[in-house]
N, C-alpha and C positions, 0 to 999 in steps of 0.2 A: 543545926541540931541533927538533921538527917545524916550529914557527913560523920558526925560523932557516933551515931548509931551504927552506921555501916563499918566504921573503923573498929568499933567494939566487937561487932559480929565477926569480922575477919580475924581479929585477934583470938576470939574464942575458938573459931574453926582451926586456926593454926595450932593453938595449944592442944586441941583434941587430936589433930593429926600427929603432933609430936608424941602425945601420950600413947597413941596406937603403935607408933613406931618403936617407942621405948619398951613396950611389953610384947612386941612381936617376936616369935609367934606364941600364941596362947592356946592354939588348937591345931589339929592336923592340917598339913598342907597337901594339896593334890597336884600332881604332875599329869597333865593331859597329853597322852601319846596318841597321835592321830592315825595310828595303824593297828593292825590286829596283834593280839598277844602272841609272843613267841618269835616275832620278827626282830631285825637288828636294832631298830629304834627302841622297841620295848625292852630288849635285853640291856642296852646301855642305860636306859632310864632307870631300870630296876636296880642295877648295880650302884648307880649314883644315889638313888633315893634311899637305899639302905644305909649308906655311909653318911649322907647329909643329915639324917635324923640325930646323929650324935652331937654336932655343934648346935643344931637348932633346938634340940631338947623336945621335939615333938615328932610323931610319926609322919613320914612322907609317903603317901600312897600314890600308886600309878593307876590312872583310869584310861582305858582304851576307848577312844571315840572315833570310829572308822567312817570312811566314805568320802567320795569326791576327791580322791588323791590326797587326802589329809586335810582338805579345807574345812570340813565340817568340825573336826576337832579343834582346829585353830580358831574358827569362828566362836566356838563355845568358850574358849579362853578369852578372846577379845571382849565378849559380852559379860564376863565375870567382873565383880567389884574389884577396883584397883587397890587391893589391900594386902597383896602378897601371898594370899592363900591359894591362888590358882596360878600354876606355871604352865606355859605353853612350850612343849618340847617339839622340836622340828629340825628341818635341814634344808638343803638347797632346793629340794622339791617343794616342800610345804611353805617355806617362807621366802622363796624367790620365784620359782617357775609357775606356781599356781596363780600368781598375779597376772601372768601373761596368757594363761589358759582359761581360767574361770572368770565369770562376772561376779566378783566378790562384793559383798556388802560392807566390806571393811578395807582399810589400807594397811598393807603388811608392814610398812615403815611407820606411818603416822599414828597408828592405833596400838602399837606395842612398844614396850620399853625393853631394850636388850639387857640381859643379865650376865651371860657368860658364853664364850666361844668354846665348844666342846671338841673332843677328838674327831678326826676326819677319817674317812673310809674310802680308799680307792675302790673303783668298780672292777669287776672281774667278768670276763666273757666265759660263760659256761654253757654246756649243752647236755642233753640226755645221752646216756651211754650208747644208744642205738645209732647215733650219728657216727659215720665211719671215719671222720677226720681226726687226725692226731696232732695237727699244728694249726695255728691261726690261718695261715695261707690256705691250707686244705679245707678248713671250715668255710672260709669265704667262697672258695670255688664250689663247695658243696651247696652252700646257700644260694649262689647264683644259678646253679644247675637245676634247681627245683622247678617243676612245671607251674606251681603256684607259690605265692609268698610263704616262707616258713613262719611258724608261729613263735612269738616271743612274749613271755610273761612279763607283766608290769604290775605295780601297785596302784594303777589307775592313771588316767590322763594327767600329764604334768608331773607325775611322781619322778623321783630320781632315776628309777629304772627305765621309765619311759623316755625322759630327756636323754639318758645315756644311749638308749636304743636308737633314737633319732640321730644323735651325734654319730653313732656307729654306722648308720645308713649313709650319712653324708660323706664320711671319709673313706668308706669301702665300696660304695656304689651298689650296695645290695638293697633289697626291698623286703620289709617284714610285715607280717600281719600281727598286730598287737592284741593280746588277750589280757584284759584288766582284771585284777583281783583286789581284795580289800587290804592287801599288804603283801610283802614279798615272801612271808612265811608260807601262806597257802599256795602262792605261785611256785615256790621251790618244791613243795610236796608234789605238785603236778609234773614238774620237770623230772623229779626222781621217778615218778610213775610212768614217764614217757608220754604224757598227755600233751605237752608242748615241746617245741624243739630246742629253743635256746633262751637265755636270759643274759642281760648285762646287769649284773646284780651287785649289791654291796658285798664286799669281801667278807665282812663279819657274818653275813647271813649264809653264805655258800661254802666257806672254807672248811667247815667240819665235814660236810658231805663230799667235798673234793678229796679230803684226807681219807674218808671211809670208802672211796671208790664208787659211790652211787651216782655221781655225775662227773663230767670231764671238764677240766679247766684249760684255757688256751692262752690267756694273757691278762695282765693287770694294767689298769689305765693310769699308772703312776710313772714318774720318771726314774724310779729305782725299784728293784725287786723287794718283795715283802720279806722282812726278817723272819716272819713266822712261816713263810712258804717260799724259800729262795729258789726252789726248782721251777717256779712258774715265771716265764719271761715277761718283760714289759711289752706293751703293744709296739713300741718303737723297735725293740729287739726282735720282735716277731714279724716285723716287716710292715706294720701299719703306722706310718709316721704321723704324728700329730694327734693321735687318739689319746689325749690326756684329760682326765677328769677326776676330781676329788669331791666326794660327797661329805662336806663338813656338816656338823650339827650344832645346835645351840639351845639356849633357854631364854624365854621372854616372859614378861608379865604385862598385864593390861596398862595402857597409857594412863598416866596420872598416879601410878603407884609411888608412894613417897621414896625419895632417894635413899633415905636411911634403911628402908626395907629392902630395896634393890641391893644395897651394899651388904646387908646381912645374908641375903640369898647367895650373892656372889661369893662371899667369904666361905659359906658352907660348901658350895660347889668346888671352890678352889682347894679347900682342905681335903675334900673327897678325892679330887683328881691328883693330889700330891701324896696320897696314901699309897705306899708300895704295893699293898695287897690289891687295891683297886686298879692300879696301873698294870699289874700283872694280868688281872682278869681281862682288862680291855685290850691290852697288847696281844694276848693269846687269841683274840677274836680277829686279829688283823688290823686293828685300829691304830692310827698314828696319833700320838699324844700332842696336844697343843703346846707350843712353847710357853714357858711360864710368863713371859712378858706380854703374851697375847690373851691371858685369862682375865680379860676386863670387859665390862659392858661396851666400852668405846671400840674395842677391837671387833666385837661381834657386829656392832652397828656399821662400822667401816666395811667389813667383809660383805655384809648383806647388801649394802648399797652398790658396792663394786660388782657383785655377782648379778644384780639386777641389770646393771648397765651392760654386762657381758652377754647374759643368756636371753634376755627378753627379745633382742633382735633375731637370734637364732631360732627361738621357739616360734616367733611370729612368722618368720620366713618359711617354717615348716608347716604353717597353718594349723597348729594344734589348738583347737578351740572347743570348749564345752560350755553350754549355757548354764 
């Protein structure tokens, strides 16, 4: 008798889940961006959110939840109901590096379901205009000549800009003093104002200021030059061999979200990414579009696990830890 009751209960719950998936979405969806408004993650999320509302038929709003290198915002998403109405937006820093830096109360792989692999963002080495160097070699010589470690802005411990800075130190032999912010947008403002010396920043965040002449660029961390800024050499071309890093982004939902809902969110994101107007906006920011055969939940999950295997040993060797 008990087995029959349990079987009936499971059947009812399955039907209820299917019904929720069938009418999803029936109210607005929130994308949690774990950094300050105005930064590169926020900019990408807002472009996608605006276009995703068309196939979803509901508003898609962006909520900025900052702090702890993005881990507070990711934690908020993890703790949300697994119903598809809360999306975690993040990247290499928030969904890979933070697991090696912070004592998280959640598992970045086990507690999240991948939705879609988003465009990637090469990093770019930039400085305030008062720095006298005009090439990457001259910049490294200048950094090494300082009587005290030069200041480098980051979006917090374990953020993409922090990991990139640590990587820059390891391949160049320099030493930096990191200044954490609640996102790279406020860090960039201080770089423009001359309050910090350098950043290894997301290209999409800095490229407009490079073009405006308010900061100086030295190299991109990709194996090829940017189509949107072909005058900036790669780190390899500038003499710093091996300094290659791409900050990819993605969307996740809480573990247990029905597969049908994940599929609907993935389809909406893919439609947005295939829209020529959206592609133009993102490419103008220096972003590299994801190959169409990689726009799947499985591709994001594979990339995340591979990057954890690559970066956690590097981060732990640098002894980056935050309680």
